[in-house]
N, C-alpha and C positions, 0 to 999 in steps of 0.2 A: 618556720624560720625564714627570716629575710636577711640577705646579704647585700649590703650597699656600700658604695664608695662615699666617704664623708667629704662633702664639698660645702664649706661654710657659706651661707648666704647673707650673713650679717655679722657685725662685731658681737652682738649679744649671743647669737647662735654659736659663734666660735668660742667665746668665753665659757659658756655653759658646757658645751661638749668637751672642750679641752680639759676643764676642771673634772668632769665626770670620768674621762679617760685616765687622767693622772691618778685619781682615787682608785679606779678599777685596777690599774697596773700595780699600784702600791699594795692593794689588798689581796689580789689574786695571782700576782706574778710568782709567788712561791720562792722568793729569793733566787730565782733563776735569771732574772733580768740584770744585766751588768749595769754598773753606774753610768757608763758611757751611753748605753742605749736609753736609759731612763732620762739622762740629760738631753739627749736628742729629742725625746718627746717633749720635754719641758721647753726647749728652744723653738719648737715648731711654731710657725706662724701661718696665717692664710696665704701669704705671699710665697713662703717656702713650699707649702703644700701644693701650690699651683705649678711648681717647677716640674719639668719632665723627669720622671724617675722617682718621684715621691708619691706615696699613696697611703691613705688610711682606709681600711675596710672594716666595717662593723657588722657583726652578726647580732640580730635582735630577734626576740621571741615575743609573740603576742600572749599575754597572760591576762587573768581576770583583773589585774591592777593596771593594765596598760602594757606598753612595750617595755621589755626588759633587755638590757645589754647582756649578751651571752658570751661574746668574744670580740677581740679586736686584733687587727694585724696592721703593723706600720712598716713601711719600707721607705728608706731614705737613700737617694742616689742609687736606685736599683739594688739596694742592699750593701753597696760598697761602703757606705757610712754606717748604716745600722739597719737591722731588721728585727722585728719581734712579733710574737704571737702570744696572746694571753686568752685563755678560756676559763670562764667561771667554773669552779669545782663541781657544781651541780650538773653541768652540761658536758663534762669531759667524757671521752670514750664514745662520742656520737659523731665523730669526724668533722666537727665544727672547725677545728684548726685547719684541717686539710681543705675544707671548702673555702675558708678565708684565703689560704695560699693560692688555691686554684683561681679564685676571683682576682687576686692581685696579678697572677700570671696573665690572665685575659686582658687586664688593663695595661700592664707594663710590658708584657712580651718576654721579659728576661728578669731574673731575680737571683740574688746571691744571699746566702746566710751562713752563719757560723753557729755550730751546735756542739756543746761539750759532749764527749763520748759517754759520759755517765747519765746523760739526759735521754734515756731510751724513748720516752713518749714523744719528745720533739723530733728525734731522728726518724721514728716511724711516720710521724705526720709529714715530714719533708719528703721521704721516699714515696709515700702514698700520693703526694701531690705531683710526683714526677721529677723531683730534683735528684741529681746524682752527685756523689762525692767526687771532689776534684783534688783535694789535698788535705793533709793532716798537719796541724801546727799546734803550738801552745797558745791557748787563749789568754785573755786578759787576767784571768784568775789563776793561771799557771796549769790549768787542766789540758790534757790532750783534746783538741777540738777539730771537728771536720768542717771544711769549707764545702758547702753544697751549692750547686748552681742549676739553673734551668734556662735554656734559650729555646725559643720556638724554632722548630725545624724549618728549613727552606721549603717552599712549595716544590712538588715533584719535578717540574720542568726546570727549576733553578738549581737543583742539586748537582754537584760536580759528578762527572762520569767516574765509574769505578773500573779500574783496569785489572785484569787478571794476569 
């Protein structure tokens, strides 16, 4: 499996990949992707993708038919606008979603996401990637939703002193 950051190198590359990702989310998102997050993906452009805090990460597998998309992760504004992870059903349970989140953390350094409490597999993925729950709120669909965050720790010499 190969995990890469998607950076469009041409308009044709962007158009083709954007279309593939939209189809992938529609087909394999399992009705878990909110309309807002889906619209964020639709609105994404190469210019927006180049902004700090935005990243698309792709997981691909080499098959006998060529490379196959196994999963995607999108973070917009470090997750403050939207964040989503979708993994193809054939490849779920192999920590691909966790690896996608970890790759985004390496790229962005900080990430935030919202996950409905009834979405156990996504909560597990976020916790495995090192995110921690910060607050509980009602999500856009009216379900109780956890806000999860991760920020890279300060280097040892930069951490504030602890007083006893």
